N, CA, C and O atoms as a GROMACS GRO file, in nm:
protein
  472
    1UNK      N    1  -0.592  -0.687  -3.152
    1UNK     CA    2  -0.713  -0.751  -3.108
    1UNK      C    3  -0.730  -0.883  -3.182
    1UNK      O    4  -0.667  -0.907  -3.285
    2UNK      N    5  -0.814  -0.967  -3.127
    2UNK     CA    6  -0.833  -1.101  -3.182
    2UNK      C    7  -0.907  -1.098  -3.315
    2UNK      O    8  -0.980  -1.004  -3.346
    3UNK      N    9  -0.886  -1.204  -3.393
    3UNK     CA   10  -0.956  -1.212  -3.521
    3UNK      C   11  -1.104  -1.240  -3.497
    3UNK      O   12  -1.143  -1.290  -3.391
    4UNK      N   13  -1.186  -1.207  -3.596
    4UNK     CA   14  -1.329  -1.234  -3.581
    4UNK      C   15  -1.355  -1.384  -3.566
    4UNK      O   16  -1.279  -1.467  -3.616
    5UNK      N   17  -1.460  -1.416  -3.497
    5UNK     CA   18  -1.496  -1.556  -3.477
    5UNK      C   19  -1.490  -1.592  -3.330
    5UNK      O   20  -1.418  -1.530  -3.252
    6UNK      N   21  -1.564  -1.691  -3.294
    6UNK     CA   22  -1.563  -1.734  -3.155
    6UNK      C   23  -1.624  -1.630  -3.061
    6UNK      O   24  -1.592  -1.627  -2.943
    7UNK      N   25  -1.709  -1.547  -3.114
    7UNK     CA   26  -1.773  -1.446  -3.030
    7UNK      C   27  -1.694  -1.318  -3.014
    7UNK      O   28  -1.736  -1.226  -2.944
    8UNK      N   29  -1.578  -1.311  -3.079
    8UNK     CA   30  -1.497  -1.189  -3.068
    8UNK      C   31  -1.501  -1.114  -3.200
    8UNK      O   32  -1.498  -1.174  -3.308
    9UNK      N   33  -1.508  -0.984  -3.190
    9UNK     CA   34  -1.508  -0.901  -3.309
    9UNK      C   35  -1.380  -0.819  -3.312
    9UNK      O   36  -1.326  -0.784  -3.207
   10UNK      N   37  -1.332  -0.790  -3.430
   10UNK     CA   38  -1.211  -0.708  -3.440
   10UNK      C   39  -1.245  -0.563  -3.403
   10UNK      O   40  -1.358  -0.517  -3.423
   11UNK      N   41  -1.147  -0.495  -3.352
   11UNK     CA   42  -1.164  -0.356  -3.313
   11UNK      C   43  -1.089  -0.272  -3.416
   11UNK      O   44  -0.974  -0.301  -3.449
   12UNK      N   45  -1.153  -0.169  -3.465
   12UNK     CA   46  -1.093  -0.088  -3.570
   12UNK      C   47  -0.984   0.003  -3.513
   12UNK      O   48  -0.986   0.038  -3.395
   13UNK      N   49  -0.890   0.040  -3.599
   13UNK     CA   50  -0.784   0.132  -3.558
   13UNK      C   51  -0.841   0.269  -3.523
   13UNK      O   52  -0.787   0.340  -3.438
   14UNK      N   53  -0.948   0.305  -3.586
   14UNK     CA   54  -1.013   0.432  -3.556
   14UNK      C   55  -1.060   0.436  -3.410
   14UNK      O   56  -1.054   0.541  -3.347
   15UNK      N   57  -1.106   0.324  -3.358
   15UNK     CA   58  -1.148   0.314  -3.218
   15UNK      C   59  -1.026   0.302  -3.125
   15UNK      O   60  -1.024   0.361  -3.018
   16UNK      N   61  -0.927   0.225  -3.167
   16UNK     CA   62  -0.809   0.202  -3.084
   16UNK      C   63  -0.724   0.327  -3.062
   16UNK      O   64  -0.650   0.334  -2.964
   17UNK      N   65  -0.734   0.426  -3.150
   17UNK     CA   66  -0.652   0.546  -3.136
   17UNK      C   67  -0.685   0.624  -3.009
   17UNK      O   68  -0.608   0.711  -2.968
   18UNK      N   69  -0.798   0.595  -2.946
   18UNK     CA   70  -0.837   0.666  -2.824
   18UNK      C   71  -0.776   0.605  -2.697
   18UNK      O   72  -0.798   0.656  -2.588
   19UNK      N   73  -0.701   0.497  -2.711
   19UNK     CA   74  -0.645   0.428  -2.596
   19UNK      C   75  -0.493   0.429  -2.601
   19UNK      O   76  -0.432   0.432  -2.708
   20UNK      N   77  -0.432   0.428  -2.484
   20UNK     CA   78  -0.286   0.424  -2.474
   20UNK      C   79  -0.248   0.318  -2.372
   20UNK      O   80  -0.326   0.283  -2.284
   21UNK      N   81  -0.128   0.268  -2.386
   21UNK     CA   82  -0.074   0.171  -2.291
   21UNK      C   83   0.034   0.241  -2.209
   21UNK      O   84   0.129   0.297  -2.264
   22UNK      N   85   0.018   0.238  -2.079
   22UNK     CA   86   0.116   0.300  -1.989
   22UNK      C   87   0.170   0.191  -1.898
   22UNK      O   88   0.094   0.113  -1.841
   23UNK      N   89   0.299   0.188  -1.884
   23UNK     CA   90   0.363   0.088  -1.800
   23UNK      C   91   0.450   0.158  -1.696
   23UNK      O   92   0.526   0.249  -1.729
   24UNK      N   93   0.437   0.116  -1.571
   24UNK     CA   94   0.516   0.172  -1.463
   24UNK      C   95   0.583   0.057  -1.389
   24UNK      O   96   0.517  -0.040  -1.353
   25UNK      N   97   0.711   0.069  -1.367
   25UNK     CA   98   0.781  -0.037  -1.294
   25UNK      C   99   0.748  -0.028  -1.146
   25UNK      O  100   0.716   0.079  -1.094
   26UNK      N  101   0.757  -0.140  -1.079
   26UNK     CA  102   0.728  -0.145  -0.935
   26UNK      C  103   0.839  -0.075  -0.857
   26UNK      O  104   0.955  -0.077  -0.896
   27UNK      N  105   0.800  -0.013  -0.745
   27UNK     CA  106   0.898   0.054  -0.659
   27UNK      C  107   0.972  -0.049  -0.576
   27UNK      O  108   0.917  -0.153  -0.541
   28UNK      N  109   1.098  -0.018  -0.542
   28UNK     CA  110   1.171  -0.107  -0.453
   28UNK      C  111   1.138  -0.069  -0.308
   28UNK      O  112   1.072   0.032  -0.282
   29UNK      N  113   1.186  -0.151  -0.214
   29UNK     CA  114   1.153  -0.131  -0.072
   29UNK      C  115   1.202   0.002  -0.019
   29UNK      O  116   1.132   0.067   0.059
   30UNK      N  117   1.321   0.044  -0.059
   30UNK     CA  118   1.375   0.170  -0.008
   30UNK      C  119   1.288   0.288  -0.050
   30UNK      O  120   1.264   0.380   0.029
   31UNK      N  121   1.242   0.286  -0.173
   31UNK     CA  122   1.158   0.395  -0.221
   31UNK      C  123   1.024   0.397  -0.147
   31UNK      O  124   0.978   0.503  -0.104
   32UNK      N  125   0.962   0.279  -0.133
   32UNK     CA  126   0.835   0.272  -0.060
   32UNK      C  127   0.852   0.317   0.084
   32UNK      O  128   0.767   0.388   0.138
   33UNK      N  129   0.960   0.275   0.146
   33UNK     CA  130   0.986   0.313   0.284
   33UNK      C  131   1.004   0.464   0.296
   33UNK      O  132   0.954   0.525   0.390
   34UNK      N  133   1.075   0.524   0.202
   34UNK     CA  134   1.096   0.668   0.204
   34UNK      C  135   0.963   0.744   0.188
   34UNK      O  136   0.938   0.841   0.259
   35UNK      N  137   0.880   0.698   0.095
   35UNK     CA  138   0.753   0.765   0.071
   35UNK      C  139   0.662   0.757   0.193
   35UNK      O  140   0.612   0.859   0.240
   36UNK      N  141   0.641   0.637   0.244
   36UNK     CA  142   0.547   0.621   0.355
   36UNK      C  143   0.605   0.673   0.486
   36UNK      O  144   0.529   0.719   0.571
   37UNK      N  145   0.735   0.668   0.504
   37UNK     CA  146   0.796   0.726   0.625
   37UNK      C  147   0.778   0.877   0.627
   37UNK      O  148   0.751   0.936   0.732
   38UNK      N  149   0.793   0.940   0.512
   38UNK     CA  150   0.774   1.085   0.505
   38UNK      C  151   0.629   1.122   0.539
   38UNK      O  152   0.605   1.220   0.610
   39UNK      N  153   0.534   1.044   0.490
   39UNK     CA  154   0.394   1.070   0.521
   39UNK      C  155   0.364   1.053   0.670
   39UNK      O  156   0.296   1.136   0.730
   40UNK      N  157   0.413   0.944   0.728
   40UNK     CA  158   0.386   0.918   0.869
   40UNK      C  159   0.458   1.019   0.958
   40UNK      O  160   0.401   1.066   1.056
   41UNK      N  161   0.582   1.054   0.924
   41UNK     CA  162   0.655   1.155   1.002
   41UNK      C  163   0.582   1.289   0.999
   41UNK      O  164   0.568   1.355   1.102
   42UNK      N  165   0.535   1.329   0.881
   42UNK     CA  166   0.462   1.455   0.870
   42UNK      C  167   0.336   1.453   0.955
   42UNK      O  168   0.304   1.549   1.025
   43UNK      N  169   0.264   1.341   0.947
   43UNK     CA  170   0.139   1.331   1.022
   43UNK      C  171   0.164   1.333   1.172
   43UNK      O  172   0.089   1.396   1.246
   44UNK      N  173   0.267   1.263   1.217
   44UNK     CA  174   0.295   1.260   1.361
   44UNK      C  175   0.337   1.397   1.413
   44UNK      O  176   0.304   1.434   1.526
   45UNK      N  177   0.410   1.471   1.332
   45UNK     CA  178   0.446   1.608   1.373
   45UNK      C  179   0.323   1.696   1.378
   45UNK      O  180   0.307   1.777   1.470
   46UNK      N  181   0.236   1.682   1.279
   46UNK     CA  182   0.114   1.762   1.274
   46UNK      C  183   0.023   1.730   1.392
   46UNK      O  184  -0.039   1.820   1.449
   47UNK      N  185   0.015   1.602   1.430
   47UNK     CA  186  -0.072   1.562   1.541
   47UNK      C  187  -0.012   1.594   1.676
   47UNK      O  188  -0.082   1.591   1.778
   48UNK      N  189   0.118   1.625   1.680
   48UNK     CA  190   0.182   1.664   1.805
   48UNK      C  191   0.210   1.549   1.899
   48UNK      O  192   0.194   1.562   2.020
   49UNK      N  193   0.253   1.436   1.844
   49UNK     CA  194   0.285   1.322   1.929
   49UNK      C  195   0.414   1.344   2.006
   49UNK      O  196   0.500   1.421   1.964
   50UNK      N  197   0.427   1.275   2.116
   50UNK     CA  198   0.549   1.281   2.196
   50UNK      C  199   0.659   1.201   2.126
   50UNK      O  200   0.629   1.120   2.038
   51UNK      N  201   0.785   1.222   2.163
   51UNK     CA  202   0.896   1.147   2.100
   51UNK      C  203   0.885   0.996   2.121
   51UNK      O  204   0.936   0.919   2.040
   52UNK      N  205   0.818   0.953   2.230
   52UNK     CA  206   0.800   0.809   2.251
   52UNK      C  207   0.718   0.746   2.139
   52UNK      O  208   0.740   0.630   2.102
   53UNK      N  209   0.625   0.820   2.086
   53UNK     CA  210   0.540   0.768   1.979
   53UNK      C  211   0.602   0.793   1.842
   53UNK      O  212   0.594   0.707   1.755
   54UNK      N  213   0.664   0.908   1.822
   54UNK     CA  214   0.719   0.940   1.690
   54UNK      C  215   0.834   0.849   1.652
   54UNK      O  216   0.863   0.831   1.534
   55UNK      N  217   0.900   0.791   1.750
   55UNK     CA  218   1.008   0.699   1.715
   55UNK      C  219   0.955   0.567   1.659
   55UNK      O  220   1.033   0.484   1.611
   56UNK      N  221   0.824   0.547   1.664
   56UNK     CA  222   0.764   0.426   1.610
   56UNK      C  223   0.723   0.440   1.464
   56UNK      O  224   0.666   0.348   1.407
   57UNK      N  225   0.750   0.554   1.403
   57UNK     CA  226   0.709   0.577   1.265
   57UNK      C  227   0.777   0.479   1.170
   57UNK      O  228   0.710   0.416   1.087
   58UNK      N  229   0.907   0.465   1.181
   58UNK     CA  230   0.978   0.375   1.088
   58UNK      C  231   0.941   0.229   1.110
   58UNK      O  232   0.920   0.157   1.013
   59UNK      N  233   0.931   0.181   1.237
   59UNK     CA  234   0.885   0.043   1.255
   59UNK      C  235   0.742   0.019   1.202
   59UNK      O  236   0.711  -0.089   1.153
   60UNK      N  237   0.656   0.121   1.214
   60UNK     CA  238   0.520   0.108   1.162
   60UNK      C  239   0.522   0.090   1.011
   60UNK      O  240   0.453   0.003   0.957
   61UNK      N  241   0.600   0.171   0.944
   61UNK     CA  242   0.610   0.161   0.798
   61UNK      C  243   0.676   0.030   0.758
   61UNK      O  244   0.631  -0.036   0.664
   62UNK      N  245   0.782  -0.008   0.827
   62UNK     CA  246   0.851  -0.134   0.795
   62UNK      C  247   0.759  -0.254   0.813
   62UNK      O  248   0.759  -0.344   0.730
   63UNK      N  249   0.682  -0.255   0.920
   63UNK     CA  250   0.590  -0.366   0.944
   63UNK      C  251   0.480  -0.371   0.838
   63UNK      O  252   0.444  -0.478   0.792
   64UNK      N  253   0.428  -0.255   0.801
   64UNK     CA  254   0.323  -0.250   0.698
   64UNK      C  255   0.376  -0.301   0.565
   64UNK      O  256   0.308  -0.376   0.496
   65UNK      N  257   0.496  -0.259   0.528
   65UNK     CA  258   0.554  -0.305   0.402
   65UNK      C  259   0.589  -0.454   0.406
   65UNK      O  260   0.578  -0.522   0.305
   66UNK      N  261   0.630  -0.503   0.521
   66UNK     CA  262   0.660  -0.646   0.533
   66UNK      C  263   0.534  -0.729   0.517
   66UNK      O  264   0.535  -0.832   0.450
   67UNK      N  265   0.425  -0.686   0.577
   67UNK     CA  266   0.298  -0.756   0.562
   67UNK      C  267   0.254  -0.751   0.415
   67UNK      O  268   0.205  -0.850   0.361
   68UNK      N  269   0.270  -0.636   0.352
   68UNK     CA  270   0.233  -0.620   0.211
   68UNK      C  271   0.312  -0.717   0.122
   68UNK      O  272   0.255  -0.781   0.034
   69UNK      N  273   0.442  -0.727   0.145
   69UNK     CA  274   0.525  -0.818   0.065
   69UNK      C  275   0.485  -0.963   0.086
   69UNK      O  276   0.477  -1.041  -0.009
   70UNK      N  277   0.459  -0.999   0.211
   70UNK     CA  278   0.419  -1.137   0.241
   70UNK      C  279   0.286  -1.170   0.175
   70UNK      O  280   0.269  -1.278   0.120
   71UNK      N  281   0.193  -1.077   0.180
   71UNK     CA  282   0.062  -1.099   0.117
   71UNK      C  283   0.078  -1.115  -0.034
   71UNK      O  284   0.014  -1.201  -0.094
   72UNK      N  285   0.162  -1.033  -0.094
   72UNK     CA  286   0.181  -1.043  -0.239
   72UNK      C  287   0.243  -1.176  -0.279
   72UNK      O  288   0.212  -1.230  -0.386
   73UNK      N  289   0.331  -1.230  -0.195
   73UNK     CA  290   0.397  -1.356  -0.228
   73UNK      C  291   0.308  -1.477  -0.200
   73UNK      O  292   0.308  -1.573  -0.276
   74UNK      N  293   0.233  -1.472  -0.091
   74UNK     CA  294   0.162  -1.591  -0.046
   74UNK      C  295   0.014  -1.595  -0.082
   74UNK      O  296  -0.041  -1.704  -0.098
   75UNK      N  297  -0.050  -1.483  -0.095
   75UNK     CA  298  -0.193  -1.481  -0.127
   75UNK      C  299  -0.214  -1.443  -0.273
   75UNK      O  300  -0.269  -1.338  -0.305
   76UNK      N  301  -0.169  -1.531  -0.359
   76UNK     CA  302  -0.181  -1.507  -0.502
   76UNK      C  303  -0.324  -1.532  -0.548
   76UNK      O  304  -0.394  -1.615  -0.491
   77UNK      N  305  -0.368  -1.460  -0.651
   77UNK     CA  306  -0.504  -1.485  -0.700
   77UNK      C  307  -0.516  -1.624  -0.762
   77UNK      O  308  -0.421  -1.674  -0.822
   78UNK      N  309  -0.630  -1.684  -0.745
   78UNK     CA  310  -0.659  -1.815  -0.803
   78UNK      C  311  -0.776  -1.798  -0.899
   78UNK      O  312  -0.843  -1.695  -0.898
   79UNK      N  313  -0.803  -1.898  -0.981
   79UNK     CA  314  -0.917  -1.885  -1.073
   79UNK      C  315  -1.050  -1.862  -1.000
   79UNK      O  316  -1.138  -1.793  -1.051
   80UNK      N  317  -1.065  -1.920  -0.881
   80UNK     CA  318  -1.190  -1.900  -0.807
   80UNK      C  319  -1.191  -1.770  -0.728
   80UNK      O  320  -1.298  -1.718  -0.695
   81UNK      N  321  -1.073  -1.716  -0.699
   81UNK     CA  322  -1.063  -1.591  -0.623
   81UNK      C  323  -0.972  -1.493  -0.696
   81UNK      O  324  -0.874  -1.444  -0.640
   82UNK      N  325  -1.006  -1.466  -0.820
   82UNK     CA  326  -0.921  -1.379  -0.901
   82UNK      C  327  -0.928  -1.233  -0.857
   82UNK      O  328  -0.843  -1.153  -0.895
   83UNK      N  329  -1.027  -1.199  -0.778
   83UNK     CA  330  -1.041  -1.061  -0.732
   83UNK      C  331  -0.951  -1.030  -0.613
   83UNK      O  332  -0.945  -0.914  -0.571
   84UNK      N  333  -0.882  -1.129  -0.559
   84UNK     CA  334  -0.792  -1.106  -0.446
   84UNK      C  335  -0.656  -1.061  -0.498
   84UNK      O  336  -0.563  -1.142  -0.507
   85UNK      N  337  -0.644  -0.937  -0.532
   85UNK     CA  338  -0.516  -0.880  -0.573
   85UNK      C  339  -0.485  -0.764  -0.480
   85UNK      O  340  -0.575  -0.693  -0.436
   86UNK      N  341  -0.358  -0.745  -0.449
   86UNK     CA  342  -0.316  -0.644  -0.354
   86UNK      C  343  -0.221  -0.548  -0.422
   86UNK      O  344  -0.138  -0.589  -0.503
   87UNK      N  345  -0.233  -0.419  -0.389
   87UNK     CA  346  -0.145  -0.319  -0.447
   87UNK      C  347  -0.110  -0.215  -0.340
   87UNK      O  348  -0.146  -0.231  -0.223
   88UNK      N  349  -0.043  -0.110  -0.381
   88UNK     CA  350   0.001  -0.008  -0.286
   88UNK      C  351  -0.115   0.068  -0.222
   88UNK      O  352  -0.098   0.131  -0.118
   89UNK      N  353  -0.230   0.063  -0.282
   89UNK     CA  354  -0.346   0.126  -0.220
   89UNK      C  355  -0.375   0.063  -0.085
   89UNK      O  356  -0.418   0.131   0.008
   90UNK      N  357  -0.351  -0.067  -0.073
   90UNK     CA  358  -0.374  -0.136   0.053
   90UNK      C  359  -0.278  -0.088   0.161
   90UNK      O  360  -0.317  -0.073   0.276
   91UNK      N  361  -0.153  -0.064   0.124
   91UNK     CA  362  -0.056  -0.012   0.221
   91UNK      C  363  -0.096   0.129   0.262
   91UNK      O  364  -0.088   0.163   0.380
   92UNK      N  365  -0.139   0.210   0.168
   92UNK     CA  366  -0.179   0.346   0.203
   92UNK      C  367  -0.303   0.346   0.291
   92UNK      O  368  -0.319   0.435   0.374
   93UNK      N  369  -0.391   0.248   0.274
   93UNK     CA  370  -0.508   0.238   0.362
   93UNK      C  371  -0.466   0.206   0.505
   93UNK      O  372  -0.526   0.257   0.600
   94UNK      N  373  -0.365   0.122   0.522
   94UNK     CA  374  -0.315   0.093   0.657
   94UNK      C  375  -0.262   0.220   0.721
   94UNK      O  376  -0.291   0.248   0.837
   95UNK      N  377  -0.186   0.297   0.645
   95UNK     CA  378  -0.132   0.423   0.697
   95UNK      C  379  -0.246   0.521   0.727
   95UNK      O  380  -0.242   0.591   0.828
   96UNK      N  381  -0.345   0.526   0.640
   96UNK     CA  382  -0.458   0.616   0.663
   96UNK      C  383  -0.536   0.579   0.789
   96UNK      O  384  -0.575   0.666   0.866
   97UNK      N  385  -0.558   0.451   0.810
   97UNK     CA  386  -0.630   0.409   0.930
   97UNK      C  387  -0.552   0.450   1.054
   97UNK      O  388  -0.610   0.496   1.152
   98UNK      N  389  -0.422   0.433   1.048
   98UNK     CA  390  -0.340   0.471   1.165
   98UNK      C  391  -0.346   0.620   1.189
   98UNK      O  392  -0.351   0.664   1.304
   99UNK      N  393  -0.345   0.698   1.083
   99UNK     CA  394  -0.345   0.842   1.102
   99UNK      C  395  -0.483   0.894   1.141
   99UNK      O  396  -0.492   0.995   1.212
  100UNK      N  397  -0.589   0.830   1.098
  100UNK     CA  398  -0.723   0.878   1.132
  100UNK      C  399  -0.764   0.839   1.273
  100UNK      O  400  -0.854   0.901   1.331
  101UNK      N  401  -0.700   0.739   1.328
  101UNK     CA  402  -0.734   0.696   1.464
  101UNK      C  403  -0.619   0.730   1.558
  101UNK      O  404  -0.575   0.645   1.636
  102UNK      N  405  -0.572   0.854   1.550
  102UNK     CA  406  -0.454   0.893   1.628
  102UNK      C  407  -0.481   0.897   1.777
  102UNK      O  408  -0.387   0.882   1.855
  103UNK      N  409  -0.604   0.917   1.820
  103UNK     CA  410  -0.631   0.917   1.964
  103UNK      C  411  -0.609   0.777   2.021
  103UNK      O  412  -0.550   0.761   2.128
  104UNK      N  413  -0.657   0.676   1.949
  104UNK     CA  414  -0.635   0.539   1.994
  104UNK      C  415  -0.488   0.503   1.987
  104UNK      O  416  -0.435   0.438   2.077
  105UNK      N  417  -0.422   0.547   1.881
  105UNK     CA  418  -0.282   0.513   1.862
  105UNK      C  419  -0.195   0.570   1.973
  105UNK      O  420  -0.101   0.504   2.017
  106UNK      N  421  -0.225   0.690   2.019
  106UNK     CA  422  -0.140   0.750   2.120
  106UNK      C  423  -0.143   0.670   2.249
  106UNK      O  424  -0.040   0.658   2.316
  107UNK      N  425  -0.256   0.615   2.286
  107UNK     CA  426  -0.264   0.535   2.408
  107UNK      C  427  -0.206   0.396   2.388
  107UNK      O  428  -0.131   0.347   2.472
  108UNK      N  429  -0.241   0.334   2.276
  108UNK     CA  430  -0.194   0.198   2.250
  108UNK      C  431  -0.044   0.197   2.227
  108UNK      O  432   0.026   0.108   2.277
  109UNK      N  433   0.007   0.293   2.152
  109UNK     CA  434   0.148   0.293   2.114
  109UNK      C  435   0.237   0.304   2.237
  109UNK      O  436   0.335   0.231   2.249
  110UNK      N  437   0.203   0.392   2.326
  110UNK     CA  438   0.289   0.413   2.442
  110UNK      C  439   0.285   0.290   2.532
  110UNK      O  440   0.389   0.250   2.586
  111UNK      N  441   0.168   0.230   2.550
  111UNK     CA  442   0.154   0.118   2.644
  111UNK      C  443   0.203  -0.013   2.586
  111UNK      O  444   0.268  -0.091   2.655
  112UNK      N  445   0.172  -0.039   2.459
  112UNK     CA  446   0.196  -0.173   2.404
  112UNK      C  447   0.314  -0.180   2.308
  112UNK      O  448   0.399  -0.268   2.321
  113UNK      N  449   0.319  -0.089   2.212
  113UNK     CA  450   0.415  -0.104   2.104
  113UNK      C  451   0.558  -0.078   2.151
  113UNK      O  452   0.651  -0.139   2.099
  114UNK      N  453   0.576   0.011   2.247
  114UNK     CA  454   0.711   0.042   2.293
  114UNK      C  455   0.776  -0.082   2.355
  114UNK      O  456   0.898  -0.094   2.355
  115UNK      N  457   0.696  -0.173   2.406
  115UNK     CA  458   0.750  -0.295   2.464
  115UNK      C  459   0.818  -0.384   2.363
  115UNK      O  460   0.897  -0.470   2.401
  116UNK      N  461   0.789  -0.366   2.234
  116UNK     CA  462   0.854  -0.446   2.130
  116UNK      C  463   0.997  -0.397   2.111
  116UNK      O  464   1.026  -0.278   2.128
  117UNK      N  465   1.085  -0.487   2.076
  117UNK     CA  466   1.226  -0.450   2.057
  117UNK      C  467   1.251  -0.412   1.912
  117UNK      O  468   1.287  -0.498   1.831
  118UNK      N  469   1.231  -0.286   1.879
  118UNK     CA  470   1.256  -0.240   1.742
  118UNK      C  471   1.394  -0.181   1.736
  118UNK      O  472   1.437  -0.135   1.630
   0.00000   0.00000   0.00000
């Protein structure tokens, strides 16, 4: 901790013993794809989608991860917008929205998404 002065006070070791530092390395694309593909595949089987829709699981995950990577590279936090940080929770929210709105997805996916060349 910083030395006393300038409005900062030192923190005692007795207080610091209650805290730990944990570091986790970032996952690579293959690992993220495996994790989210397994979740989407499980959900699509549980919801009973037709094979026309279930074949879109991997493109859905790939597109979500691609958007996530682009956002992380291009939308960096600035001093005025330091709260704009993105993490894997955002990717999981995309997957959650897709799984919670499965009635809409079944109609949209068959009509619109299949037309894309994946």
